N, C-alpha and C positions, 0 to 999 in steps of 0.2 A: 505493500500500499504506499509505503514512503516513497520507493523508487518511481511508482507510477505518479505520484505527486509531482516530483522533480521533473519526470519527462514531460508531463502535460503542461506544466508551468513554464518550462524553459526559463528558470531563474526563480528561486524561492528560497526563503529562509527557514530554518528549524522550526522558529515559533510559528510561521504561518502554516508549516505541516502539521503542527500540532493542533493548531485551530481548525484545520480543515478535515482531518482525520479522527480527531477525538481521542487521539493517543496522548500520553502524559509527554511532557518536555523531555524528561529523563528517558523514556522509552525511545523518543525519536533520537535523541542525542546518540544512545547506543547504538542505534541502527544506522545512523548516517557514519559514525566512526568506522563501523564494519564496511560500509560500502566505499569510504574514502581509503580503507586500508586495501581493499580488494581492486581499487582503481577504476570501479564502474562509475563513481561520482567524483567530482572535482569542485573546490571552492573557487568562485570567481569574483573576488572583491567583495565589498560591502555596500549596502543599500542604506539609504538614510530613512529614518523613521519619522513619520509626521508629527508625532508628539515630542519630538526632539531628544528622545532617549538614545541610547547606545546603538550604534549602526549595526546592523545585522548582516552577517556574512550569507552571500548567496550561493546556492548550490545549483549545479547543473549536471547533466548526464555527461560522462567522459566518452565522446562519440568514438574515439579511437580504442577503447577497451576491448572491442570485440567486434565480429561481423557475422553476418548471416547471409546465406545464399538464397536466391528466389528463382524459382523456374515456373513459368506460365505456359501451360500446354493447351495450344488452340489446335483444332484439326487442321489448320492451314499453317500455323507458324509456331515455332519453339522461341521463348524469349527467356533469357538468363541474365542475373544481376546479382552482384554483390553490394550489400549496403552496410553502413556503419550503424552504431547503436541508436542513431537519430532516424534510421530509415532512409538516409541519403544514399542515392546510388553512387558507388564509386566506378563500376564498370557495367555497361550493358551490352549484350550481344544477342542478335536475332538470327534464326536459320530457319528455312522452310521445313515443316514437319515432313519426314519421309512418305513418298508417295504410296509405297506398300506400308499401310500403317498397322501392320500386324504388331502387337505389344513388343514382342522381344527386340525388333528392330528399332522402335521408337525409343525404348529404354537405352539402348546402345548409344543412339544419337544424343538422348539427354545426357547421359554420363560423360560424353565426349565435350559436349558444350559446356557443362559444369567444370571440367578439368581446364578447359581453355580460358574460361571466364577467371578461375581462381589464379591461374598462371599470370594473366594479363594484369590482375589486380595486385599481385604480388602480396597476398594475405597468406600468412603461414596457417597451416591446417589447425594448429592447436588454438588459434583465435576464432576459428569457425564455430559457431554455437549450434549450427544445424542447416539443414535444406528444407526450405518450404516449397511444396508443390501446389500449384493451383491448377485445377482440371476440371473438364467439364461433368456435370453430375448426371445420373444420381450417384451418391456415394455411400458405402456402408463404412462409416467412421470407425467402428469397433474394430473391424478387420483389415481397414485399410485397403479396401477393395472398390474398384469401379464397377459399376453395375449396369451393363448394357446401355451406354451412351449413344443416342439416337443417331448422331453423326459420325459415329466410329463403327465401322464393321468388324467383325471378329474379335469385339471387346465385349466378352460375356465373363462377368465376375472375374476381372483382372486384378490380382494382388499387387498393384503398382507401388503401394509404398514399400513393401519388402523388396520388391525387384530393384527398385531404384536405389534403396539403402544398401543393399548388396553391391550394385554395380558402382556406386560412388564411395561407399565406406564412410558415409555420413548418416547421423539419425534424420529421418524424414518426417516432417509433419504436412499431412495431407488435409486439403480443404477444397471445396467448391471455389471455381474461380471468381465469381461474383462476391462471395463471403470474403474472400482474401482481399479483394480489392476495398472492401469496406472495412477490413482491419486495417489495411494500409492507409485508408483516409483517417481512421481514429489515431493511428500512431503518428503520421507525419503530414496529414493533409487538412481538409477543412472540417473534418470530424473531430479534430483534436479538442478536447473538453466538452463536446457536445453530448448530452445524456441520451438523447434519442434521435437516431436519423436512420434515413433508409437509403440504400445505395442501389441506383439502376445501371446495370452494366450492360452496355450495347457493343456487342462483339460480333463475332461470326453467329453466336446465338445471343439470346436475351436473358440476363439472369438479375439476380438481387441479392443484397445482404441487408441485414438488420442489426442495429446496434441499440439495445433497449437498457435503459437505466445503466449505461456505461459498460453493458456487458453485450457479448455477441450472441444473438438468439438464433439458435439452429434447429430448434423445433424437436419433436419426439424421435424422428428419424434422422435427424441431423441434416435435413434436406430442405429447410425453411426458406422462404423468400424466392421462390420459382415465379417471380413477377412476369416472366415471358410467357406464362401460359395462363394469364388471366384472359378470359373470353372477351374480346372487344367488340366483334360483330357476330351475333348469334348466327346469321346466315352466312359467315365468311367461309373460306377455304378450310378444308379439313386439316388438321395437325396431326403429326405422328403421335402425339400425346393421346389423342383420342377425342379432344374437343374440336370445336369449330372457331374460326376467326380468332386464334391467340394472337396476342401481341407479337410474338416472336415470327409467327407465320406472316405477318404483315409488315413487319419493319426490320427484318434481318437483311443484310447486304444482297442476298440473292433475290429477295422479294422486291427490294427498291430497284434493281437493275431490271428484272423482269417487267415491272410497272413501266419504267422510263422507255424500255425497248417497245413495249406494247404501244405507248402513245406516239412514239416517234414513227413506228411502222405505220400508223394511221394516216400519215401525210406528212409532208415537209413543213417545218416551221420556220419563216423567214427570219424570226426574232431570235431563234435559239442556235449557239455554237454547236450544241450537241447535235441537232438536227443535221448540220453539214458533216461533222464527224461520223455520225451513224450512217448518212449516205456512202460515204467513202469506204467505211469499214465497221460495221456494227460491233466487232469484238472490242474496239477501241473505246467504246462506251461502258466502261466498266465502273465498279463501285466507287473507286478513287476519282475517276474522271467526273463522276456524277457529283460527288461531295465538292470537289474544287469548283465545279460549274455553279452548284448551288450556292456556295460562298461569294462567288462572283455575281449573283443575280441571275444567271440564266433561267426563263422562265419555266422551262419544262422541269428542269432540275429542282427549282424551288416549289413548284406545284407538288411534286411527289415527295419531297423531304418535309414540306409543311403538313401534308397528310400524314406522314409517319409520325411526325411530333404531335400531332393532334391525338393520334392512338397512344403515344406516350403519356399524354397529358391526361387522358381518360383514366388510365391506371394509375397515375400520379395522385388523382383525386380519390380514387378508390383507397389507396394507401393511407392518404390524409384522413379519410372517415373512418376507416377500420382500425388504424393502429394510432393515429394522432402523434405523429413524429413531430420534432421541431425543424427538421431540415430533410430536403430529398437532394442527393447529389447524383449528378449524371455524368457518366464516364465511359471510357472505352473507344476503341479505334472507329466504331460504328458512327460516332458524332463528329469525327475529326473535321476541321474547316467549317463545320455548320452548327457549333456549339451555340452560337448566340441565337440562331432561329429557333432551336430546341428551347432554350431557356425563356424566351419571349413567349412562346406558346403555352409551355407548361406554366410560367408565372402567372400568366393571364388566367388560365384555368383554375389555378390554386386560390387566386384571389376572388373568384366569382362562383366557384361550384362547391366547395366542401360545406358541410353542415355548419361547422364550427368557424366559419369564416369570419363573423362579426365578433368573435372573441379574439382571434389572433390569425395571422395569415402564415401559413407553412411556406417557408423559404425554400427557393431552389437555386443550386449553384452548379457549375461545371467543376470537375474534379481538376485541381492543378497538376495532378500526376499525369494527366494526358493518356498517352497511349502505353505509358508505363505503369498505368494502374494496376493491373493484374500482377505483373512481374514484382513490383514494389510491395504489392499486397502480399504475395507469396513469401517473400522474405520477412515481411512483418509477421506472418504466422508464428515464425520461430521466436521473434522478439517478444510478442504478445504472450505466447505460451510460457515463454522463461521469464519474464519479467512483470507482467501484469496480474493484478489480483483476480482469481477466478471466483465466480459466485460460489461455487461449491466449497472452496477454501474458506470463504468469509462466512459461509453459514456455518460450517463445523466449528469455527471459533467464536 
């Protein structure tokens, strides 16, 4: 609890820790002395006291005391990072996920990437706290097993946690990619110090993470936050999950590309640069091109992106009504270059549609971690598991 207060505050005194935790000053002093001896915390000058009393020594996390490795597993791309104790990336590398996505080959590629990143970062193995892995769900957390993810063929109950630990020689912490991103936001992003927030991760798929009362909420099977499978259109297209009109089915990159292609194929648009590109080579109008065009104001791209943002806004309103969070964070490569369009549309919906809007307006913001949200979050899994107070531990005390 003491270390958590120091990490969240980025500069706090022993007296303030005692006030915020309810621990006695003597207890706090003893714990801080141990953290200083272990090198995890450092003293960083003194701060003035408003009452004019004795200046108080400021405590901060010693960012160089240890490192964590994060690995984000997307069906399209593998991303690996080494971060310091504040969650700041030291090195980030990206590689395509092997085309033959059988588990053994993917794990081999993961292990090779981890080794290369550690070598580039020049971090000694003894300073590495562990490896965090963010992966598509669903996940059996107790067994460390990925259970038939819909976008990965030949992945039926794969013991990925033990396979990767054996391949890298590092202890592995496994979690859903969107939950990992939410933990990354709590550790070093916009969620730092926010008691209740929801994270909407827009990537190859659409997922979510929840922080409630400063704790990660995972649900009974540890798979809470599947916001991508909220049914937005009851008569919409069938989804692999069994529902119709799911958010993921409507706004994932493939869906956006398909909708733009459908509109461009209906006839040329003189006001659209995408229309000209599509006439020359339809394959050139991919998701990245659409995002860039929408950011530049192309009418076809903005129409489709704004419709997608409207669907996200509907789910954001549902989250606000059901869970009553303080903040909703949008992140992932799916909104790269169009963050402002999503934010404007979601903010407008949150200001006008939730039942409790006359009491307070739920805020929405784009993740400052950007396209690194999942990989920073995966490394933060290790930091969070190592250094943050867990609800079960608090209850037992």
